[in-house]
MMTF fields as JSON, N, C-alpha, C and O atoms, coordinates in Angstrom:
{
  "mmtfVersion": "1.0.0",
  "mmtfProducer": "UNKNOWN",
  "numBonds": 211,
  "numAtoms": 212,
  "numGroups": 53,
  "numChains": 1,
  "numModels": 1,
  "chainsPerModel": [1],
  "groupsPerChain": [53],
  "chainIdList": ["A"],
  "bondAtomList": [4, 2, 8, 6, 12, 10, 16, 14, 20, 18, 24, 22, 28, 26, 32, 30, 36, 34, 40, 38, 44, 42, 48, 46, 52, 50, 56, 54, 60, 58, 64, 62, 68, 66, 72, 70, 76, 74, 80, 78, 84, 82, 88, 86, 92, 90, 96, 94, 100, 98, 104, 102, 108, 106, 112, 110, 116, 114, 120, 118, 124, 122, 128, 126, 132, 130, 136, 134, 140, 138, 144, 142, 148, 146, 152, 150, 156, 154, 160, 158, 164, 162, 168, 166, 172, 170, 176, 174, 180, 178, 184, 182, 188, 186, 192, 190, 196, 194, 200, 198, 204, 202, 208, 206],
  "bondOrderList": [1, 1, 1, 1, 1, 1, 1, 1, 1, 1, 1, 1, 1, 1, 1, 1, 1, 1, 1, 1, 1, 1, 1, 1, 1, 1, 1, 1, 1, 1, 1, 1, 1, 1, 1, 1, 1, 1, 1, 1, 1, 1, 1, 1, 1, 1, 1, 1, 1, 1, 1, 1],
  "groupList": [{"groupName": "MET", "atomNameList": ["N", "CA", "C", "O"], "elementList": ["N", "C", "C", "O"], "formalChargeList": [0, 0, 0, 0], "bondAtomList": [1, 0, 2, 1, 3, 2], "bondOrderList": [1, 1, 2], "singleLetterCode": "M", "chemCompType": "L-PEPTIDE LINKING"}, {"groupName": "ASP", "atomNameList": ["N", "CA", "C", "O"], "elementList": ["N", "C", "C", "O"], "formalChargeList": [0, 0, 0, 0], "bondAtomList": [1, 0, 2, 1, 3, 2], "bondOrderList": [1, 1, 2], "singleLetterCode": "D", "chemCompType": "L-PEPTIDE LINKING"}, {"groupName": "ARG", "atomNameList": ["N", "CA", "C", "O"], "elementList": ["N", "C", "C", "O"], "formalChargeList": [0, 0, 0, 0], "bondAtomList": [1, 0, 2, 1, 3, 2], "bondOrderList": [1, 1, 2], "singleLetterCode": "R", "chemCompType": "L-PEPTIDE LINKING"}, {"groupName": "PHE", "atomNameList": ["N", "CA", "C", "O"], "elementList": ["N", "C", "C", "O"], "formalChargeList": [0, 0, 0, 0], "bondAtomList": [1, 0, 2, 1, 3, 2], "bondOrderList": [1, 1, 2], "singleLetterCode": "F", "chemCompType": "L-PEPTIDE LINKING"}, {"groupName": "ILE", "atomNameList": ["N", "CA", "C", "O"], "elementList": ["N", "C", "C", "O"], "formalChargeList": [0, 0, 0, 0], "bondAtomList": [1, 0, 2, 1, 3, 2], "bondOrderList": [1, 1, 2], "singleLetterCode": "I", "chemCompType": "L-PEPTIDE LINKING"}, {"groupName": "LYS", "atomNameList": ["N", "CA", "C", "O"], "elementList": ["N", "C", "C", "O"], "formalChargeList": [0, 0, 0, 0], "bondAtomList": [1, 0, 2, 1, 3, 2], "bondOrderList": [1, 1, 2], "singleLetterCode": "K", "chemCompType": "L-PEPTIDE LINKING"}, {"groupName": "VAL", "atomNameList": ["N", "CA", "C", "O"], "elementList": ["N", "C", "C", "O"], "formalChargeList": [0, 0, 0, 0], "bondAtomList": [1, 0, 2, 1, 3, 2], "bondOrderList": [1, 1, 2], "singleLetterCode": "V", "chemCompType": "L-PEPTIDE LINKING"}, {"groupName": "TYR", "atomNameList": ["N", "CA", "C", "O"], "elementList": ["N", "C", "C", "O"], "formalChargeList": [0, 0, 0, 0], "bondAtomList": [1, 0, 2, 1, 3, 2], "bondOrderList": [1, 1, 2], "singleLetterCode": "Y", "chemCompType": "L-PEPTIDE LINKING"}, {"groupName": "SER", "atomNameList": ["N", "CA", "C", "O"], "elementList": ["N", "C", "C", "O"], "formalChargeList": [0, 0, 0, 0], "bondAtomList": [1, 0, 2, 1, 3, 2], "bondOrderList": [1, 1, 2], "singleLetterCode": "S", "chemCompType": "L-PEPTIDE LINKING"}, {"groupName": "GLN", "atomNameList": ["N", "CA", "C", "O"], "elementList": ["N", "C", "C", "O"], "formalChargeList": [0, 0, 0, 0], "bondAtomList": [1, 0, 2, 1, 3, 2], "bondOrderList": [1, 1, 2], "singleLetterCode": "Q", "chemCompType": "L-PEPTIDE LINKING"}, {"groupName": "GLY", "atomNameList": ["N", "CA", "C", "O"], "elementList": ["N", "C", "C", "O"], "formalChargeList": [0, 0, 0, 0], "bondAtomList": [1, 0, 2, 1, 3, 2], "bondOrderList": [1, 1, 2], "singleLetterCode": "G", "chemCompType": "PEPTIDE LINKING"}, {"groupName": "ASN", "atomNameList": ["N", "CA", "C", "O"], "elementList": ["N", "C", "C", "O"], "formalChargeList": [0, 0, 0, 0], "bondAtomList": [1, 0, 2, 1, 3, 2], "bondOrderList": [1, 1, 2], "singleLetterCode": "N", "chemCompType": "L-PEPTIDE LINKING"}, {"groupName": "GLU", "atomNameList": ["N", "CA", "C", "O"], "elementList": ["N", "C", "C", "O"], "formalChargeList": [0, 0, 0, 0], "bondAtomList": [1, 0, 2, 1, 3, 2], "bondOrderList": [1, 1, 2], "singleLetterCode": "E", "chemCompType": "L-PEPTIDE LINKING"}, {"groupName": "TRP", "atomNameList": ["N", "CA", "C", "O"], "elementList": ["N", "C", "C", "O"], "formalChargeList": [0, 0, 0, 0], "bondAtomList": [1, 0, 2, 1, 3, 2], "bondOrderList": [1, 1, 2], "singleLetterCode": "W", "chemCompType": "L-PEPTIDE LINKING"}, {"groupName": "THR", "atomNameList": ["N", "CA", "C", "O"], "elementList": ["N", "C", "C", "O"], "formalChargeList": [0, 0, 0, 0], "bondAtomList": [1, 0, 2, 1, 3, 2], "bondOrderList": [1, 1, 2], "singleLetterCode": "T", "chemCompType": "L-PEPTIDE LINKING"}, {"groupName": "ALA", "atomNameList": ["N", "CA", "C", "O"], "elementList": ["N", "C", "C", "O"], "formalChargeList": [0, 0, 0, 0], "bondAtomList": [1, 0, 2, 1, 3, 2], "bondOrderList": [1, 1, 2], "singleLetterCode": "A", "chemCompType": "L-PEPTIDE LINKING"}, {"groupName": "LEU", "atomNameList": ["N", "CA", "C", "O"], "elementList": ["N", "C", "C", "O"], "formalChargeList": [0, 0, 0, 0], "bondAtomList": [1, 0, 2, 1, 3, 2], "bondOrderList": [1, 1, 2], "singleLetterCode": "L", "chemCompType": "L-PEPTIDE LINKING"}, {"groupName": "PRO", "atomNameList": ["N", "CA", "C", "O"], "elementList": ["N", "C", "C", "O"], "formalChargeList": [0, 0, 0, 0], "bondAtomList": [1, 0, 2, 1, 3, 2], "bondOrderList": [1, 1, 2], "singleLetterCode": "P", "chemCompType": "L-PEPTIDE LINKING"}],
  "groupTypeList": [0, 1, 2, 3, 4, 5, 6, 7, 8, 9, 10, 0, 6, 11, 6, 6, 12, 6, 13, 6, 1, 14, 12, 14, 10, 6, 11, 7, 6, 3, 2, 5, 1, 10, 7, 15, 10, 10, 16, 14, 17, 16, 16, 1, 5, 1, 10, 5, 17, 6, 6, 14, 17],
  "groupIdList": [1, 2, 3, 4, 5, 6, 7, 8, 9, 10, 11, 12, 13, 14, 15, 16, 17, 18, 19, 20, 21, 22, 23, 24, 25, 26, 27, 28, 29, 30, 31, 32, 33, 34, 35, 36, 37, 38, 39, 40, 41, 42, 43, 44, 45, 46, 47, 48, 49, 50, 51, 52, 53],
  "secStructList": [7, 7, 1, 3, 3, 3, 3, 3, 3, 3, 7, 1, 1, 3, 3, 3, 3, 3, 3, 3, 3, 6, 6, 6, 7, 5, 3, 3, 3, 3, 3, 3, 3, 6, 6, 3, 3, 3, 3, 3, 3, 7, 5, 7, 6, 6, 1, 7, 5, 7, 5, 7, 7],
  "xCoordList": [2.216, 2.026, 0.592, -0.348, 0.431, -0.896, -1.591, -0.96, -2.89, -3.652, -3.828, -3.772, -4.039, -4.265, -3.134, -2.647, -2.721, -1.657, -2.207, -2.788, -2.017, -2.43, -1.37, -0.204, -1.769, -0.813, -0.992, -0.143, -2.091, -2.328, -3.216, -4.133, -2.944, -3.762, -3.777, -2.752, -4.965, -5.112, -6.129, -7.186, -5.816, -6.736, -6.606, -5.965, -7.237, -7.231, -8.651, -8.944, -9.538, -10.936, -11.731, -12.482, -11.56, -12.161, -11.081, -10.249, -11.104, -10.021, -10.371, -11.49, -9.401, -9.495, -8.24, -7.124, -8.426, -7.293, -7.496, -8.627, -6.4, -6.438, -5.711, -4.573, -6.385, -5.847, -5.748, -6.609, -4.711, -4.53, -4.594, -3.919, -5.419, -5.512, -4.311, -4.201, -3.413, -2.18, -2.417, -1.541, -3.56, -3.844, -4.448, -4.128, -5.317, -5.992, -5.458, -5.635, -4.808, -4.312, -5.364, -5.048, -6.613, -7.692, -7.46, -7.111, -7.662, -7.528, -8.888, -9.906, -8.901, -10.129, -9.956, -8.868, -11.04, -11.055, -11.817, -12.941, -11.195, -11.844, -12.051, -11.116, -13.276, -13.611, -14.223, -15.16, -13.695, -14.221, -14.454, -13.603, -15.627, -15.982, -16.643, -17.812, -15.897, -16.423, -16.588, -15.622, -17.833, -18.102, -18.597, -18.852, -18.734, -19.215, -18.057, -17.093, -18.153, -17.11, -17.607, -18.661, -16.833, -17.214, -16.025, -15.025, -16.156, -15.102, -15.729, -16.788, -15.076, -15.579, -14.405, -13.352, -14.567, -13.488, -13.224, -14.156, -11.97, -11.577, -11.765, -11.219, -12.539, -12.86, -12.13, -11.864, -11.805, -11.186, -12.273, -13.454, -11.896, -12.855, -13.884, -14.938, -13.598, -14.526, -15.405, -16.226, -15.228, -16.03, -15.497, -16.192, -14.257, -13.633, -12.717, -12.129, -12.59, -11.714, -10.264, -9.749, -9.623, -8.192, -7.432, -7.644, -6.542, -5.769, -4.286, -3.775, -3.607, -2.166, -1.478, -1.757, -0.582, 0.087, 0.977, 1.601],
  "yCoordList": [55.154, 53.736, 53.482, 54.078, 52.604, 52.263, 51.314, 50.429, 51.505, 50.663, 49.252, 48.287, 49.111, 47.805, 47.45, 48.295, 46.168, 45.683, 44.493, 43.573, 44.523, 43.396, 42.318, 42.567, 41.1, 40.01, 38.907, 38.021, 38.941, 37.928, 38.513, 39.282, 38.149, 38.602, 37.525, 36.918, 37.3, 36.314, 36.84, 37.338, 36.731, 37.098, 38.539, 39.364, 38.824, 40.18, 40.7, 41.826, 39.905, 40.31, 39.798, 40.547, 38.519, 37.923, 37.898, 36.991, 38.893, 39.128, 38.6, 38.781, 37.945, 37.558, 38.097, 37.826, 38.866, 39.426, 39.195, 39.11, 39.095, 39.035, 40.268, 40.542, 41.008, 42.22, 42.036, 41.392, 42.59, 42.512, 43.912, 44.826, 44.071, 45.321, 45.363, 44.528, 46.323, 46.369, 46.749, 46.514, 47.324, 47.689, 46.53, 46.348, 45.742, 44.652, 43.278, 42.319, 43.166, 41.889, 41.046, 39.962, 41.519, 40.776, 40.719, 41.721, 39.517, 39.294, 39.451, 39.027, 40.06, 40.265, 39.71, 39.775, 39.16, 38.692, 39.712, 40.082, 40.169, 41.063, 40.281, 39.67, 40.295, 39.579, 40.567, 41.285, 40.61, 41.489, 40.671, 39.888, 40.868, 40.186, 41.221, 41.556, 41.727, 42.791, 44.081, 44.609, 44.597, 45.85, 45.638, 46.61, 44.394, 44.092, 43.638, 43.051, 43.911, 43.494, 43.485, 44.041, 42.843, 42.797, 42.476, 41.912, 42.847, 42.651, 42.003, 42.431, 40.968, 40.285, 39.752, 39.466, 39.612, 39.012, 37.573, 36.845, 37.168, 35.801, 34.982, 35.328, 33.889, 33.09, 31.756, 31.205, 31.237, 29.915, 28.842, 29.154, 27.606, 26.499, 26.571, 25.942, 27.331, 27.484, 28.728, 29.022, 29.458, 30.663, 31.911, 32.924, 31.846, 33.003, 33.703, 33.05, 35.029, 35.76, 35.288, 35.0, 35.217, 34.883, 36.14, 37.201, 36.022, 37.171, 36.886, 35.852, 37.809, 37.725, 38.526, 39.713, 37.885, 38.615, 39.733, 40.431],
  "zCoordList": [-22.24, -22.461, -22.917, -22.39, -23.891, -24.384, -23.416, -22.84, -23.244, -22.316, -22.865, -22.102, -24.174, -24.774, -25.732, -26.484, -25.688, -26.558, -27.347, -26.773, -28.67, -29.504, -29.415, -29.722, -28.989, -28.822, -29.851, -29.953, -30.628, -31.647, -32.728, -32.44, -33.973, -35.09, -36.163, -36.473, -36.726, -37.786, -38.791, -38.403, -40.075, -41.133, -41.586, -40.934, -42.732, -43.28, -43.451, -43.049, -44.04, -44.179, -42.987, -42.362, -42.68, -41.49, -40.409, -40.369, -39.545, -38.596, -37.212, -36.733, -36.574, -35.171, -34.493, -34.937, -33.412, -32.67, -31.177, -30.698, -30.458, -29.003, -28.482, -28.864, -27.605, -27.004, -25.503, -24.903, -24.881, -23.433, -22.856, -23.331, -21.817, -21.063, -20.122, -19.224, -20.319, -19.533, -18.077, -17.245, -17.738, -16.346, -15.561, -14.386, -16.195, -15.491, -15.876, -15.125, -17.033, -17.526, -18.231, -18.722, -18.293, -18.931, -20.443, -21.069, -21.022, -22.461, -23.122, -22.575, -24.297, -25.058, -26.46, -27.033, -27.015, -28.401, -29.222, -28.884, -30.311, -31.265, -32.54, -33.056, -33.056, -34.297, -35.262, -34.912, -36.486, -37.523, -38.778, -39.198, -39.37, -40.611, -41.51, -41.32, -42.49, -43.354, -42.571, -42.021, -42.521, -41.816, -40.385, -39.675, -39.956, -38.604, -37.731, -38.222, -36.44, -35.522, -34.1, -33.791, -33.228, -31.827, -30.943, -31.39, -29.682, -28.698, -27.47, -27.013, -26.933, -25.752, -24.95, -25.518, -23.636, -22.844, -23.284, -23.628, -23.274, -23.58, -22.309, -21.261, -22.394, -21.22, -21.251, -22.319, -20.051, -19.956, -19.906, -20.065, -19.69, -19.719, -18.597, -18.692, -17.527, -16.41, -16.561, -15.692, -17.672, -17.901, -17.226, -17.153, -16.725, -16.085, -17.084, -17.946, -16.977, -17.902, -17.814, -16.734, -18.973, -19.023, -18.644, -19.231, -17.659, -17.175, -17.387, -16.957, -18.051, -18.254, -17.15, -16.978, -16.404, -15.298, -15.801, -15.002]
}
């Protein structure tokens, strides 16, 4: 089983994706623009990580 599952994807050159860690349930946002990219936890309005049960 894969640890991370992509649950959302938008764009081709300027990419935004949401990945879920299947062990912890934490959601992550991946952003790619050309040759640069980054990954960070997805936070709710209170600044806490979004967790998928």
